C-alpha positions, -999 to 999 in steps of 0.1 A, spaced: -460 466 730 -454 462 693 -443 493 674 -452 497 637 -432 524 619 -440 540 586 -415 549 559 -381 559 573 -366 572 541 -331 570 555 -339 586 589 -338 560 617 -333 583 647 -371 586 654 -376 548 652 -347 543 677 -362 569 700 -397 554 699 -385 518 702 -373 518 738 -403 502 754 -414 481 725 -409 443 726 -408 443 688 -406 468 659 -421 464 624 -408 486 596 -433 490 567 -410 496 538 -390 524 522 -363 521 548 -337 533 523 -307 526 545 -276 545 535 -255 520 556 -261 485 568 -296 484 583 -286 466 614 -259 492 620 -284 521 613 -308 507 640 -281 497 665 -280 463 682 -307 470 708 -333 479 681 -321 457 653 -325 425 673 -362 431 678 -370 445 644 -389 429 614 -393 447 581 -407 446 545 -395 462 514 -410 494 500 -409 505 464 -380 529 469 -358 503 486 -346 493 451 -341 528 438 -304 524 444 -284 492 448 -270 503 481 -305 506 496 -312 471 486 -279 456 496 -279 473 530 -309 452 540 -289 419 537 -276 419 572 -312 415 584 -325 393 556 -337 368 582 -360 395 596 -378 401 563 -415 395 570 -425 393 533 -447 362 529 -437 351 564 -455 349 597 -442 355 632 -460 355 665 -451 384 689 -469 388 722 -495 363 711 -502 383 679 -496 366 646 -482 390 620 -475 384 583 -461 408 557 -464 417 520 -436 439 508 -433 459 477 -459 474 454 -479 465 423 -460 473 391 -481 471 359 -454 455 338 -450 427 363 -486 421 375 -513 434 352 -539 447 376 -554 481 385 -569 496 416 -603 480 410 -591 445 403 -606 419 426 -591 386 438 -618 366 420 -607 381 387 -570 374 391 -556 340 380 -530 329 405 -527 293 393 -498 297 369 -475 266 373 -443 288 370 -428 310 396 -436 344 383 -405 361 397 -382 335 384 -399 335 350 -395 373 348 -357 369 355 -353 342 328 -368 365 302 -339 389 305 -309 386 284 -287 388 314 -306 361 333 -301 380 365 -325 393 391 -328 430 396 -335 446 430 -369 458 417 -379 422 413 -380 420 451 -398 452 457 -426 443 433 -456 421 442 -461 390 421 -490 365 420 -469 339 439 -467 363 468 -505 364 471 -506 326 468 -482 324 497 -503 347 518 -536 329 510 -519 296 522 -519 313 557 -556 319 557 -570 316 592 -535 318 608 -528 355 608 -541 383 630 -523 413 615 -511 418 579 -485 445 572 -481 459 537 -464 487 520 -491 490 494 -525 503 506 -559 487 504 -590 504 490 -594 525 522 -569 549 507 -577 569 475 -546 554 458 -551 519 473 -560 486 457 -591 464 462 -569 434 458 -550 442 490 -583 444 509 -595 411 492 -563 393 503 -568 406 539 -604 394 539 -595 360 524 -568 355 550 -592 364 578 -570 390 594 -584 414 619 -561 443 611 -540 457 583 -512 482 588 -495 500 558 -471 527 548 -463 541 514 -486 572 512 -473 591 542 -508 597 556 -520 587 590 -556 575 591 -578 547 605 -606 529 586 -627 498 585 -628 477 553 -659 458 542 -657 425 562 -646 443 594 -608 445 588 -594 475 606 -568 496 587 -541 518 601 -523 539 575 -491 555 588 -472 587 580 -435 590 576 -415 577 606 -399 611 612 -433 624 623 -456 614 653 -481 602 626 -456 576 615 -461 552 644 -488 528 656 -486 509 689 -503 476 695 -505 471 732 -519 440 751 -529 423 719 -556 434 695 -578 447 722 -557 478 730 -543 499 701 -530 535 699 
């Protein structure tokens, strides 16, 4: 069983309690760890956990730095296969100053073919020439290009940002899921538990906060058995 957990916001006890029978745990952003993330989860849970950033994981430097012990478990623009299910992640959120889109923007309307790395270019524009934590909790065009390169290879896409199935979601997230050919998308961010089907047949599971029963989704026996 793969356990997907919504926003923890610093409270990891419910995740630890729910993770016992899971072969893997996927955290959907806004972990906000006050201490080292691996230490917060404990060795038994940390070793089977993957995660993506949420928008609040860069609110304070400590939140951001406390993920570093599990940097190799960051699913952002990466894919892993767990129990025969191929899972990829897209961390962070859209920020207007860094990626000029709105909720109605479509993939066909967005130019992803810039020769520069957007995140690196943004850093170079600063007087300090240094990256800020928010650079890594923001979605850039390069991130979408990386996901599109996985088209046909991913079963489940996990995101912090929501697709158009949520009133505050983005069409572009749904477009990416469809272009990748995923069967399911699981997201956090809005603290609401719901299920939906996007145009194209992509199943969506939106999760609540992990401190509530609505904050978890279990994938059992592959994509044929979900709860």
